[in-house]
C-alpha positions in Angstrom: -22.7 0.0 10.9 -20.1 -1.9 12.9 -18.8 0.1 16.0 -15.2 0.0 17.0 -13.7 1.6 20.1 -10.0 2.5 19.9 -8.0 3.2 23.1 -4.6 4.6 22.2 -2.6 7.2 24.0 -0.4 8.2 21.0 -2.5 10.8 19.1 -0.8 10.1 15.7 -1.5 6.4 15.9 -5.0 7.0 17.2 -5.8 9.4 14.3 -4.4 6.9 11.8 -6.5 4.1 13.2 -9.6 6.3 13.2 -9.0 7.4 9.6 -8.4 3.8 8.3 -11.3 2.2 10.1 -13.7 5.0 9.1 -12.4 4.7 5.5 -13.4 1.0 5.7 -16.9 1.9 6.8 -16.6 1.4 10.6 -18.3 3.7 13.2 -15.3 4.7 15.3 -14.9 6.1 18.8 -11.4 6.9 20.0 -10.1 7.6 23.5 -6.7 8.1 25.0 -6.5 6.0 28.1 -7.8 2.9 29.9 -10.4 4.5 32.2 -11.9 6.4 29.3 -12.1 3.1 27.3 -14.1 1.4 30.1 -16.4 4.5 30.3 -17.0 4.5 26.6 -17.8 0.7 26.6 -20.3 1.3 29.4 -21.9 4.2 27.6 -22.3 2.4 24.3 -21.3 -1.2 23.7 -19.1 -1.4 20.6 -18.7 -4.5 18.4 -14.9 -4.6 18.8 -12.3 -2.9 21.0 -8.7 -2.1 20.0 -6.5 -1.5 23.1 -3.0 -0.1 23.3 -1.3 -2.1 26.0 0.8 0.7 27.6 -1.6 3.6 28.4 -1.8 6.1 31.3 -4.2 5.4 34.1 -4.8 1.7 33.3 -3.1 -0.6 30.9 -4.8 -2.3 28.0 -4.2 -5.6 29.7 -6.1 -4.3 32.8 -8.9 -3.0 30.6 -9.2 -6.3 28.7 -9.2 -8.3 32.0 -12.0 -6.0 33.4 -14.0 -6.4 30.2 -13.7 -10.2 30.5 -14.8 -10.1 34.1 -18.1 -8.4 33.4 -21.1 -10.3 32.1 -22.1 -7.7 29.5 -18.6 -7.6 27.9 -17.1 -11.0 28.6 -17.5 -11.9 24.9 -16.6 -8.5 23.4 -13.9 -9.0 20.8 -10.6 -7.3 21.9 -7.4 -6.7 19.8 -4.4 -5.6 21.7 -2.0 -3.2 20.0 1.5 -2.8 21.4 5.2 -2.3 21.0 5.8 -5.2 23.4 6.6 -8.1 21.2 8.4 -10.6 23.5 6.9 -14.0 23.7 6.0 -13.4 27.4 4.2 -10.2 26.4 2.1 -12.0 23.8 1.3 -14.7 26.3 0.2 -12.1 28.8 -2.1 -10.6 26.2 -3.8 -13.8 25.3 -3.8 -14.7 29.0 -6.1 -11.9 29.9 -8.5 -12.9 27.1 -7.5 -10.9 24.0 -8.7 -12.2 20.7 -5.7 -11.0 18.8 -2.3 -9.3 19.4 -0.8 -6.8 17.0 2.7 -5.4 17.5 3.9 -2.0 16.6 5.0 -0.9 14.1 2.1 -2.3 12.2 0.6 -2.2 8.8 -2.8 -0.5 8.8 -3.9 -2.9 6.1 -2.9 -5.9 8.2 -4.7 -4.4 11.2 -7.9 -4.0 9.1 -7.6 -7.6 8.0 -7.3 -8.7 11.6 -10.3 -6.6 12.6 -12.4 -8.3 9.9 -11.1 -11.8 10.9 -11.9 -11.3 14.5 -15.4 -10.0 13.7 -16.0 -12.9 11.3 -15.0 -15.4 14.1 -17.5 -13.9 16.6 -20.3 -13.7 14.0 -23.2 -11.3 13.8 
């Protein structure tokens, strides 16, 4: 089963993501902030990480950058999820190594499609 880690501080969005991904057959772990995301990745390496950009403690951009700097997680697929949709924000997201960038509000169906597309690109 494919493991996905979600780091999202908004409980309603986090619950929606967990529900939709589990409904699609993913094994999902969800946390509410950046430091918890790093801890969860260290405890059990997921197949993909979805990070909210604006979280308490540590931003999704910082978490992504940290993941890219570590040998064990440098190729871990990361999707950033954020309300920040300006061109410079998107550029920053890809600049820290994100594989995809999804803006809020988002369609859960579209996010699932992007999860599948990112996972297909990285292969088994």
